[in-house]
C-alpha positions in Angstrom: -176.0 117.7 -37.0 -176.8 114.6 -36.3 -180.6 113.7 -35.0 -183.3 111.3 -34.9 -185.5 111.1 -38.2 -188.9 113.4 -38.2 -191.5 113.0 -40.6 -191.3 116.5 -42.2 -187.7 114.7 -43.3 -189.1 112.0 -45.5 -189.1 114.1 -48.8 -185.3 115.0 -48.1 -184.4 111.6 -46.9 -186.3 110.2 -50.4 -184.2 112.6 -52.3 -181.2 111.6 -50.8 -181.6 108.0 -51.7 -182.8 108.9 -55.1 -179.5 110.8 -55.4 -177.6 108.0 -54.5 -179.6 105.3 -56.5 -181.0 103.2 -53.8 -184.6 102.2 -53.6 -187.0 104.5 -51.7 -188.4 102.5 -48.5 -192.2 103.2 -48.5 -194.2 105.3 -45.9 -195.8 102.2 -44.9 -192.6 100.4 -44.1 -190.9 103.1 -42.4 -194.5 103.5 -39.8 -194.1 100.2 -39.0 -190.2 100.8 -38.3 -190.8 103.7 -36.5 -193.3 102.2 -33.7 -190.2 99.7 -32.8 -186.8 101.5 -32.7 -187.5 105.6 -34.2 -184.1 106.4 -32.2 -182.3 104.2 -34.9 -183.3 105.7 -38.0 -180.8 109.1 -38.0 -180.4 111.9 -40.4 -177.3 114.1 -40.6 -178.6 117.9 -41.3 -176.3 120.6 -42.5 -177.7 124.4 -43.3 -181.0 122.7 -42.8 -180.6 120.2 -45.8 -180.6 116.7 -45.1 -177.4 115.5 -46.5 -177.0 111.7 -45.2 -179.5 109.0 -43.8 -179.1 105.9 -41.8 -181.9 103.3 -41.1 -180.9 101.0 -38.1 -182.8 98.3 -36.4 -182.6 96.3 -33.0 -184.5 93.3 -32.6 -183.3 92.7 -29.2 -180.4 90.0 -30.2 -178.8 92.1 -33.4 -178.7 95.3 -34.5 -178.5 95.9 -38.2 -177.6 99.1 -40.6 -180.2 98.5 -43.2 -179.9 102.0 -45.4 -176.5 104.3 -45.2 -176.7 106.9 -48.0 -175.0 110.0 -48.1 -175.9 112.8 -51.1 -173.2 112.5 -53.5 -172.5 116.4 -53.3 -171.6 116.1 -49.6 -169.3 112.6 -49.7 -166.2 112.9 -48.6 -166.7 115.1 -45.2 -167.3 111.9 -42.8 -170.6 112.3 -42.8 -171.2 108.2 -43.1 -168.7 107.6 -40.6 -170.3 109.8 -38.2 -173.8 108.5 -38.8 -172.4 105.2 -38.2 -170.8 105.8 -35.1 -174.0 107.6 -33.5 -176.1 104.7 -34.4 -173.7 102.0 -33.0 -173.7 104.4 -29.8 -177.6 104.0 -29.8 -177.3 100.5 -30.3 -174.6 99.9 -27.6 -177.2 101.7 -25.2 -179.8 99.3 -25.9 -177.5 96.6 -25.1 -177.0 95.4 -28.6 -174.1 93.0 -28.8 -173.5 93.0 -32.1 -174.1 94.8 -35.4 -174.8 93.2 -39.1 -175.5 94.6 -42.3 -174.9 93.4 -46.0 -172.8 94.8 -48.6 -173.9 94.0 -52.4 -170.7 91.9 -53.9 -170.1 94.3 -56.8 -169.6 97.4 -54.1 -165.9 97.3 -53.3 -166.0 100.9 -52.3 -168.8 100.4 -49.6 -166.8 97.1 -48.5 -163.8 99.2 -48.2 -165.5 101.6 -45.6 -166.8 98.9 -43.5 -163.7 97.4 -42.9 -162.3 100.8 -41.8 -165.2 100.9 -39.5 -164.2 97.4 -38.2 -167.0 95.1 -40.1 -165.4 92.1 -41.3 -167.0 89.8 -44.0 -168.7 86.5 -43.0 -169.1 83.8 -45.6 -173.0 83.3 -44.6 -175.6 83.2 -47.3 -178.4 85.6 -47.3 -181.6 83.8 -48.1 -184.6 85.8 -48.4 -188.9 85.3 -49.1 -190.9 88.0 -49.9 -194.3 87.8 -47.8 -197.7 88.3 -48.8 -199.7 90.9 -46.8 
């Protein structure tokens, strides 16, 4: 069952991220994100356990898929596809015209997954700058 993230899910979401080798989003960052668009942070739950998670956001112009992870023991069950489809549905309801995401250059399986869902690579260059609080 796909549903909106609740704070009681935090430890389970951290476990999914850890099992997939992803960095954990600190609680403070999630608190700020959830003030903006909490309906775009989704979990998949089966038998009381969180099996997958997707973190999306919408800035009023573009939607972003920032984190998609499925526990390794639960893969190949279409959990990731269902999470993305539900996030896309919710973004569409907000009037979002386009969704962006990033795939690491060495993640061939990830790129293939996103292309199967209709996401196309673009030759943009990612620039980033950390800000000090």
